[in-house]
C-alpha positions, 0 to 999 in steps of 0.5 A: 781220528787221523793224526795231524801231519807234522810240519816240514822244513818246506812248510817253514821255508814257505812261511818265512819266505826263504829256501829250504837250504836257508832254513837248514843253515839257520837250524844247523848254524852252517852259514852266515845268515842275516839276523832279520832272516834268522828271526823270520825263520825262528818265528816260523818254526815257533808258529808251526811247531816244527821239530828238525828230524835228527835221524834225517840230519844224521843220515844226510851228514853221515854222523850222529848227534848223540854222545854218551856220558858215564858217571859212577853216582848221579846222586853225588853233588859233584857228578850231577853238577858235572853232568849238567854242565856237559849236557848244557854245552852239548845241547848248545851245539845240537847234541843229545846226551845219554847219561849212564850211571854205573853205581861204581859197578864195573859190569854196568860200566861194560854194559853201557860202553857196549850199548853206546858203541852199538848206538854208534854215538858220536863220542863218549865222555868218561866222567870219573877215574875208575877206567882202565886201558881195556875200556879205552881200547874198546872205545877207540877200536870202535873209532869213537872219540873218547875223553876223560873228566876228573882224571887222566890216563896214559896208554903207552905214549898216548895221552887220553884227552882229559880235563881235570883239576890239580888235586895235589894243589887242592889238598895242599891249599887245605892243609896249608890254610889250617897250618897257618891258623896254628893247627898241626893235628889234622886228620883225614877222611876219604872214600876208597882210593880207587882212582887216580883223583883220590890217590892224588888228593891223599898224596897231596895231604901227606906231602903238605903235612910232611913239608909243613912239619906236621906229624901224621897220626894214622889214628886220625886217618880213615880211608874207607874200604868200600863205597856207600852213602857218602854222608853215612861214610863221613858220619861213621868216620868221625866215631872211628877217629874220636875213638882214638883221640881228638884231632884239632881239624879234619880234612875231608876228600869230598863235601858230602863226606864232610856233611856227614862228619859235621852232622855227627860232630854236632850230635856229639856237641863238639863245636865246629870250628872251635873244637874241631875244624872241618875242610871239605873238597868240591864246593858243591852248592849244598856247602853254603846250606849246611850249618856251619857253612863249609870251608872247602876246596872249590873245583871248577866243575862247570868249566870242566864239563863245558871244556870237556864237551868242547874238546870232545866236539873237536875230536868228533869234528877231526880237529887236532887238540894241541893240549890233550891234558888240561889241568884246572886250578882249585881254590880255597873257599873260606866259610864257617867250618874252619 
């Protein structure tokens, strides 16, 4: 059986009673078209099942409409939410997103960077802080716009365009909240300090403790040496800390680690927050589902992803960005765990 011929832009124009140029303007948003004409064109597209030819559009305009987004862990609530925000914003502007998951392996990062360059994507977003100057230079030498999310990097006098959250402030908010509740023995659980984001988060905890006059007990601090299942990391950290003593509260560098800590404390019949209060970081959706519901530091993840793509699109379009480093404010969200 012969394959049915796919509808063309000419078919859409004929059915809608407009020119092919008008159909193109409606699809690409490249001219001011009346709502009535837009409606006719949209109805014709739906009726015919017309799908614009992305390859032809790229050829005609001498640009691609794909971007690359590289993240270290798609299972992480934080990174999956970030990826969703970037993808939705990109789609609204007619771009397709290639999602690349490195699982924290530098070799995979290099593999994806090379492939995205070969694919000649319009731009690349690095959605984490495990990035060095070599990676950035490779992308820039390929003349592909680059943007970072959740971290920042300066190469000499050049600031890599970025959108991140004030991690020092976030940690301060958490420690200050516990201090104002009369709690001074505050432990800390963290992933490996492999990037600037987590380093700043830990630095914020230390500075807040010192400035508020709280003694830092190293026995109550567990910073993991390597990355693995985050819930398991938090779970095992509790045993390590309790083997040394019992802090009145624990501030945790990520919500998923906090979920593991809550699980272990519950198994040990240690009451939260009466015996040990827990404060997380990120405010991912599952924070409202765990028992007790997690008190945490809210990061505007959706806003970060949306702003990140919009900044990247400006770079793709050759528009100057007045502020290359955007820093968003975190907020304390009080629930039941502290």
